[in-house]
LUMVEX-590983 format. One record per residue (C-alpha): residue number from 1; x negated, y, z negated; residue in one letter. Coordinates in steps of 0.05 Angstrom, whole numbers, padded with zeros to 5 digits. Each point is the difference from the previous one (the first is absolute). Layout:
<pts>
<k = NUM&X = X&Y = Y&Z = Z&r = A>
...
</pts>
This chain:
<pts>
<k = 1&X = 01044&Y = 02038&Z = -00901&r = A>
<k = 2&X = -00040&Y = 00064&Z = -00012&r = G>
<k = 3&X = -00063&Y = -00035&Z = -00023&r = R>
<k = 4&X = -00048&Y = 00032&Z = 00049&r = I>
<k = 5&X = -00018&Y = 00073&Z = 00004&r = E>
<k = 6&X = -00019&Y = 00029&Z = 00067&r = V>
<k = 7&X = -00045&Y = 00061&Z = -00002&r = C>
<k = 8&X = -00012&Y = 00052&Z = 00053&r = A>
<k = 9&X = -00075&Y = -00001&Z = 00010&r = H>
<k = 10&X = -00028&Y = -00033&Z = 00062&r = P>
<k = 11&X = -00065&Y = -00038&Z = -00016&r = L>
<k = 12&X = -00059&Y = 00048&Z = -00005&r = H>
<k = 13&X = 00007&Y = 00071&Z = 00025&r = L>
<k = 14&X = -00062&Y = 00031&Z = 00031&r = A>
<k = 15&X = -00016&Y = 00071&Z = -00023&r = P>
<k = 16&X = -00006&Y = 00023&Z = 00072&r = L>
<k = 17&X = 00073&Y = -00015&Z = 00020&r = Y>
<k = 18&X = 00035&Y = 00057&Z = 00035&r = T>
<k = 19&X = 00070&Y = 00019&Z = -00021&r = H>
<k = 20&X = 00028&Y = -00038&Z = 00060&r = A>
<k = 21&X = -00040&Y = -00062&Z = -00018&r = E>
<k = 22&X = 00026&Y = 00003&Z = -00071&r = L>
<k = 23&X = 00071&Y = 00004&Z = 00024&r = L>
<k = 24&X = -00012&Y = -00060&Z = 00045&r = E>
<k = 25&X = -00031&Y = -00039&Z = -00057&r = A>
<k = 26&X = 00063&Y = 00009&Z = -00041&r = Y>
<k = 27&X = 00049&Y = -00020&Z = 00055&r = E>
<k = 28&X = 00007&Y = -00069&Z = -00033&r = A>
<k = 29&X = 00034&Y = 00034&Z = -00059&r = V>
<k = 30&X = 00055&Y = 00027&Z = 00045&r = L>
<k = 31&X = 00008&Y = -00068&Z = 00035&r = R>
<k = 32&X = 00004&Y = -00038&Z = -00066&r = L>
<k = 33&X = 00052&Y = 00049&Z = -00027&r = R>
<k = 34&X = 00040&Y = -00003&Z = 00065&r = G>
<k = 35&X = -00005&Y = -00074&Z = 00016&r = D>
<k = 36&X = 00007&Y = -00028&Z = -00071&r = Y>
<k = 37&X = 00031&Y = 00056&Z = -00040&r = G>
<k = 38&X = -00059&Y = 00002&Z = -00048&r = L>
<k = 39&X = -00007&Y = 00057&Z = -00049&r = T>
<k = 40&X = -00073&Y = 00021&Z = 00002&r = I>
<k = 41&X = -00016&Y = 00057&Z = -00047&r = T>
<k = 42&X = -00072&Y = -00015&Z = -00022&r = S>
<k = 43&X = -00068&Y = -00012&Z = 00031&r = A>
<k = 44&X = -00057&Y = -00040&Z = -00027&r = M>
<k = 45&X = -00073&Y = 00004&Z = 00021&r = S>
<k = 46&X = -00051&Y = -00050&Z = -00025&r = C>
<k = 47&X = -00075&Y = 00001&Z = 00010&r = D>
<k = 48&X = 00001&Y = 00071&Z = 00028&r = V>
<k = 49&X = -00030&Y = 00059&Z = -00037&r = N>
<k = 50&X = 00041&Y = 00056&Z = 00030&r = G>
<k = 51&X = 00043&Y = 00028&Z = 00055&r = H>
<k = 52&X = -00001&Y = 00062&Z = 00042&r = Q>
<k = 53&X = 00049&Y = 00057&Z = -00016&r = W>
<k = 54&X = 00049&Y = -00014&Z = 00058&r = P>
<k = 55&X = 00018&Y = -00066&Z = -00033&r = V>
<k = 56&X = 00037&Y = 00037&Z = -00055&r = A>
<k = 57&X = 00043&Y = 00037&Z = 00051&r = E>
<k = 58&X = 00014&Y = -00062&Z = 00042&r = V>
<k = 59&X = 00021&Y = -00041&Z = -00061&r = L>
<k = 60&X = 00047&Y = 00055&Z = -00023&r = L>
<k = 61&X = 00030&Y = 00004&Z = 00070&r = D>
<k = 62&X = 00013&Y = -00075&Z = -00004&r = L>
<k = 63&X = 00035&Y = 00007&Z = -00068&r = G>
<k = 64&X = -00057&Y = -00033&Z = -00037&r = I>
<k = 65&X = 00001&Y = 00024&Z = -00072&r = E>
<k = 66&X = -00061&Y = -00034&Z = -00030&r = G>
<k = 67&X = -00069&Y = -00025&Z = 00017&r = L>
<k = 68&X = -00039&Y = -00051&Z = -00040&r = S>
<k = 69&X = -00074&Y = -00009&Z = 00013&r = M>
<k = 70&X = -00052&Y = -00051&Z = -00021&r = A>
<k = 71&X = -00071&Y = 00026&Z = 00005&r = I>
<k = 72&X = -00057&Y = -00039&Z = 00031&r = N>
<k = 73&X = -00054&Y = 00005&Z = -00053&r = N>
<k = 74&X = -00054&Y = -00028&Z = 00047&r = H>
<k = 75&X = 00004&Y = 00055&Z = 00051&r = S>
<k = 76&X = 00021&Y = 00057&Z = -00045&r = G>
<k = 77&X = 00023&Y = 00015&Z = -00070&r = R>
<k = 78&X = 00065&Y = 00023&Z = -00031&r = A>
<k = 79&X = 00006&Y = 00076&Z = 00001&r = P>
<k = 80&X = 00038&Y = 00000&Z = -00066&r = F>
<k = 81&X = 00003&Y = -00042&Z = -00062&r = R>
<k = 82&X = 00048&Y = -00058&Z = 00011&r = R>
<k = 83&X = 00057&Y = -00013&Z = -00004&r = P>
<k = 84&X = 00022&Y = 00068&Z = 00021&r = N>
<k = 85&X = 00057&Y = 00035&Z = 00036&r = A>
<k = 86&X = 00001&Y = 00066&Z = 00036&r = F>
<k = 87&X = 00047&Y = 00041&Z = 00042&r = L>
<k = 88&X = -00027&Y = 00004&Z = 00070&r = W>
<k = 89&X = 00015&Y = 00065&Z = 00037&r = E>
<k = 90&X = -00012&Y = 00004&Z = 00074&r = G>
<k = 91&X = -00025&Y = 00060&Z = 00039&r = P>
<k = 92&X = 00072&Y = 00024&Z = 00012&r = S>
<k = 93&X = 00013&Y = 00003&Z = -00075&r = G>
<k = 94&X = 00047&Y = -00060&Z = 00001&r = R>
</pts>
């Protein structure tokens, strides 16, 4: 009935993931799209204070257009005043 949104992020991503490990972590997105015909165009990360640069490239390669993050105030602080939006540009310029 379209009442549930499925986002692209797998649980918590460690900052030491290699590119191959990141691709493997997102394989569920491809399976959910293929098996159930889901449209997944956003990612959501809660309780994580940041991601490594390759995440931007991998999300773009998967067709993910947006990332929402909820900061963990106990293990870090927000880098910007909230709420806030920014355009994230990866190392390739995408």
